[in-house]
N, C-alpha and C positions, 0 to 999 in steps of 0.2 A: 211480424208485426212489431213496430217500434214501441219503446216504453211509452212515448207520449200518446201515440194512437191508442195503445192498449188501455191506457189510463182513461181517455175519453170515452171509449166504448164501455168500460166498467161503470164510469160515473153515469152514463146515459142508461144503463141498465138498472142501476139502483134508483135513478129519478123515476123510472117507470114502475118500479116494484111498489108494493104497499098501497095505502089508502090514496085516493085521488088528491087529498090535502097535502100529502107528503110529496107527490109527484109535482105539485105546483110550487111548493117551497124549494124544491131541489132543482127545478128546471133552469138552466143557466141562460137560455135564450130568451129574451124579453117577449118576442113576438109569440113564440110557443107557449110561454107562460100566460100571456093574456087570453089565448085559446082555452087553456086550462081553467082560467079564473071564472069565466062566464057561468058555466054549470054550477060552480061552487057557490057563487053569489045567489043563485036561485034557491040552492039547497039551504042557505043559512040566512033566510029573510028575517026572522024573528029574533029578539033578544035572548029568548030561551034557547034557540037553536044555536046561538052565538056562544052561549055558556058551554055547550057541548064541544064547540069547535076549540074554545080556549083550553079545555080539559085535554082534548085530543093532542093538540099541538105541544102541551106541556108534558105529555105522558111518555111513556117508554116507547123505544123505537126497536126496529130489527135491524140487525147488521148482517153483513155477509158472513156465511158459516166458514168459509176458508180465509185464513189470514196468515201473514208472515210476521215473525218476530221482528224483522228488519228488512226495509225496502227503501229503494231510491227511486224516485219518479221525475219525469220532466214536466215542465210547465212553461208555454210561450208567454212571455211577459208583454205588457203593452208596447214595449220598445221594440218588439219583433224578435227577440233574442230568446232562446231556450235556457232555462236555468232549472236545477234540480233542487229537490228537497228530500231529505232523509227522515224516516219515522222509525223510532226504536221503541218497541214495547217493554214494559217493566216485566220482571221474570215471573211475577204472579198475576199478570194480567187475565182478566176474564171478562166477556161480554155481560155477565151477570152484575157486576159492579162497576159503578162510575170511577173513572181514573182522571187525574189532574194531568196537565200538560205543561211542559216547559220548552219554550222556544229558545234555541241557542243561536246567537248570530256570531259567526266566526270572525276572527281577524285576518289580516293580510289580503285585503280586497283586491289588490293589485295582481294577484297570482292568475295564471291563465285559467281557462275553463278546464274542468267544471267548478272550480272553486273549492272551499274547505269545509263545506257543511257536514258531509258524511264523516269525515275523520274527527272533527271537532265534537260532533254530537256523541260519537262513541267514546271519545276521550274524557268528556265532562259528565257523561251519564252517571258514573258512580257518585258524583256529588249530590244527587237527588234520589238514588235508588231507594233509600230508607222511606221516602215518600210515595213510592210506587207510581212514579210519573212516566208518561209517554213523552219521550224526548224528540223533538223535531229540529232538525238542522237544515235550514234553507242555504242556498249557496249563491254567492255573487262572485265576479271576476272582472278582470280588466279595468279595475278602478272604479266600477259603478257602486256608488255609496248606498248604504242601507236606507237612507232617508230619500232616495230616488223613488219616484212613483212606481217604476218596475218592480223594486224589491218590495215595496209595500203591498203591491198587487200579489206578489209571490207569497208573502207571509199570509195574507187574507185567503188565498187559494189553498195553502197548506192547512190552515186551520180548519177550513170548510171540509177539506178531504179527511181530515183526522175525525171531525164530528160526525161525518157520513159513514165512516167505516168502523168506528169504535165508540164505545160507550164512554163519553166524556163528561166529566163535571165541569160546566162552563164557568162556575165561580171559582175553579182552582186552575186557571190558565195564567202562567207567568211568563215573563221574558227576561233574559239575561244574554250577556255576550262579553267577549274579551277584546281589547285593543280596539281596532276599527269596529268590531262589533259591540264593544262597550259604548263607543261614540254613537254607534247605530241604534243602541237601545234607547238612549235619550231621543234620538231623531224619530225612531218608530213611534214611540209613545206620543209624540208631538201631534200626531193625527190619529192614531189607533189606540189611544188610552182605553177607549170603551171596552175593549176585549179582555184586558189584563187586570189581574187583581193587584200585582206588584212588580217592581223591576230591580234587577241586580246588575248594574254595569261593573265590570271589572277592568281595571287599569285602562279606563277610558275617560273622556271628557265631553261635556256638552257643547263643544264647538260646533258652530253652524245651527243651532236651535234659535229660532226666532219667536216661538210661542211658548215661552216659559210658563205662562199661565196655565196652560194645558197640563203641565207636569204636576201641578198641585193635587190633581185628582188621584194620584196614586202614591202609596208609600215606596221609599226607595232605600236600598241597601248598597252603597258604593264602596268598592275596594280599591285602593291605589298603593303603589309603592313610592315610598319617599325619595328614592334614588332613581326613578323612572327616567331613562334618557329619551324617551319618545313623547310621552305626555308629561311635560315638565310640571313638578308639583306645584310651582308658584302660580301658574295658570289654572291649574285644577282647583287649588285651594280657593282662589278668588271666585271661581265659578260656584264651588260648593257653598262657600260663605254667602254669596249672593242668593243662591236658592234657598238657603235657610232664612235669610232676611226677609224674603217675600212670602215666607210661610209654606214652602214646599216641605213635605214631611220626610226628611232625608237623614238616614244614619250613615256616617262616613267612618270607614275603618282604614286608617293610614298606617301602613307597615313602614315605620321610619327607615329601616334599613333594607327595605325591599326594593327590587328592581322592576323591570316591565315583565312580570311574571304571570301568565294566565293561570298558572296552577293554584293561585291564591284561592280560587274557587273550590278547589279540592281540599287544599290545606285547612281552610276554614269552613269546610262543609257543615259541621254541626251548627255553626252560627247561621249560615245560608239557610239550612232547612228550618231551623226554628223560626227564622224571619218569615219565610214563605208560609209555614204552617199557621203563623199568626195573622196572615194577611190574606185571606180568600176575598174575592170580589163582593162587593155590596152591590147588587143589581139595581137597587133603588135608594140611593143615598139622600139624606135629607137636604143636602146642598150640592149643587153641580155649578161648574163655570166652565166656560169654553170661549175660545177666540179662533178666528179663522185669518188667513192671510190671503186676500183675493189675488195677490200676485204670484202665488204658487200654483203649480200644475195640479197638485192633489186636491185644490178647492174646486176645479173646474168639474170633477165628476160627482159632486155633491156627497152622498154617503160613501164612506163613514167619516170623511173629513168635516162635515158639517154637524155631526151629531156626537154627544156624549151622554151615554145612558138614556135619560128621558127628556133631554132638551135638544133642540135642533135650530140652528141659524138658517132659516128658510131662505132669506134674501138680505143682502147687505146693501148699504147706501145711506144717504143723508136722510135724516128724519127730523121732525120738529120736536120730538119728546126723546130726550137722552138723559141717562143717569150720569152722575160724577163718580169716579172711581179714585180714591185717595192715593193709590200706588201707582197710578199711571205715570209713565216715563221716569221711574224712580228705580235705581239699582240695575238689575239685569233685565227688568220687564220692559219690553218693547211697547210704547205707547201708540195710540192711533189705530190699532187693529180693531175691527169689528168683534164685539165681545158681548157676552151674556152671563149673568149670574142669577141663579134661581134657587129658591128654598121652598120646601113644603112643610106646613104645619097643619096637621088634621087635614081637612079638605080645602085649605086655602094654599094657593101657590103664588108666591111674590117673585116677580121677574124683573130684573134691572138690565137694560141694554144700552150700548153705545155703538153707533154706526151701523145699526140694524134696522131694516124696514119691516121684516116679517119674521115672527118666531113661532115655533111649534112646540107645544107640550104634548108629549106622548103619554097617554093615560092608561094605568093598569089598575085593575081591582086589587092588585096586591100592594099598591102604595096609596090609594084613595078608596074611600067608602063610596062606591058608585051608586048605593042606595039613597045616598043624601046629595044635597046641593054642592056643587064644586064652584069655587070663586077663584078667578085668576086676575091678579093685579099686574099691570106692566108699567113700570116707572111711576108707581103710587097711584095709578089710575086703574079701576076695575073695568076690565075689557070683556069679561066673560062671568056670567052667573047663571047656574042652571044644572040640570041633570045631565049625565053622560051615559048614554046606553051603549052597549057593546055594538060594534059595526063590523060586519063580516069583511068588507073591502079592507078596512084598515088593519084588522087583525091578520089577514092573509098577506097583504103587501109588505106590512113591517116584518112578519115572520119570514118572508122571503128575503128581505134586506139583512135582518139580523142573523137568521139561521141559529137561533139561541133558545133553548128551551126554558132558561131562566129569565128570559126577557121577551115575553109574549104580550103584546100590548092590546088593550080592549078598544081604545079609540084614540083620536088625536084632535087637539085643539089648535088650530093655526089662526094667528092673530096679526092683523096689521098694527104695527106699534102706534101709528098715528090715528087709529080708528077712534071714534067717539066713545067716551066713557058710558058704561051702562048704568042707568038710573037705578037707585036702590029698590024702587018699587016694581021695576020691570025685569023679568028674567030675560036673558039672552036667548036667541034661537039655539036649537039643538045644534051641536057640532055635527058636520058632515064628514064622513069617512074619506071622501075623494079629496 
């Protein structure tokens, strides 16, 4: 049995194990998942039953009794090529206690298969050993960039594998990388920021990034050498200063006499660990903003490229109601992309959009008081006002998308940006989970 087939068999076995709810959430095949969903919807018809469902999905899980401290597995990416990812457990790992995760993106992506993930994960693991992190090293090769949809799918799959097989603290998942992997760290966050708490690119540069707006959602700690002969410091400095100017929270450590040295991650591990420890993920931040690039392949598949935390750009296109954004087309920020900015204050959500026809607010009882009325204003017009009850379809469908115990949503409010405003005296219809 090959490693890839063995992994699929093991994953299928885990999907069948445990409550039917977990079997649905873990089922990778959409058609099979739909078959599992119908009886669950019948089981959770009432809001009270849905409360129990939320508690179940947020609760403890069971994990395979047998485990390896280090293993390398195969995954067939969307481009049809098999790529590997390596998982290394911390020395004191136990299923009884949640562990954080560090994704490490290796450099030298033009090397032949299988790529450098296994070696670099082992090499840089000591840099976060004091934090007790599971280190995951995905691999790419033959010049396929980390920002390619194939590599994004690999990272998502590896994260799903780790969360299925080990007790993971979803709010302590971080990403880092060196050289091509440092550049890849910027590119990966461009669409997958949702899953990470912070990012640490080493001897890299954000060259190729088109959606700098999305980088605002994470804190950054970048390390570069002043005498780097590959990523010239003049270009790196320009990018870093541009990021700072547009409000991206980035700390930059410049080693003036340093060259292109990935070992900076180990040399300055105390600073790296202090930074990561300071920045766990906030699953329900007060402010979120996101943009999409419809010209990119990663947008075609919807989630996760269309979603950040609790906001989703459901449909792009021309609309009559658009907000203005002062920083558009200034500095390194690319103007003209469909974007959304949302804030929540108490039970009121204010959304601003440009180039978006339909937007969805994912609602959780951990971010809003669902016993009270919820108000949603889009571009200064109230489009929803009313109570939001837990909905089984939404809970389960979004749980299957996110696979994240820290982000289990009660319902969703999908709104047409150009819909008629809701009168003050008339409540809006109840949101539908479908």
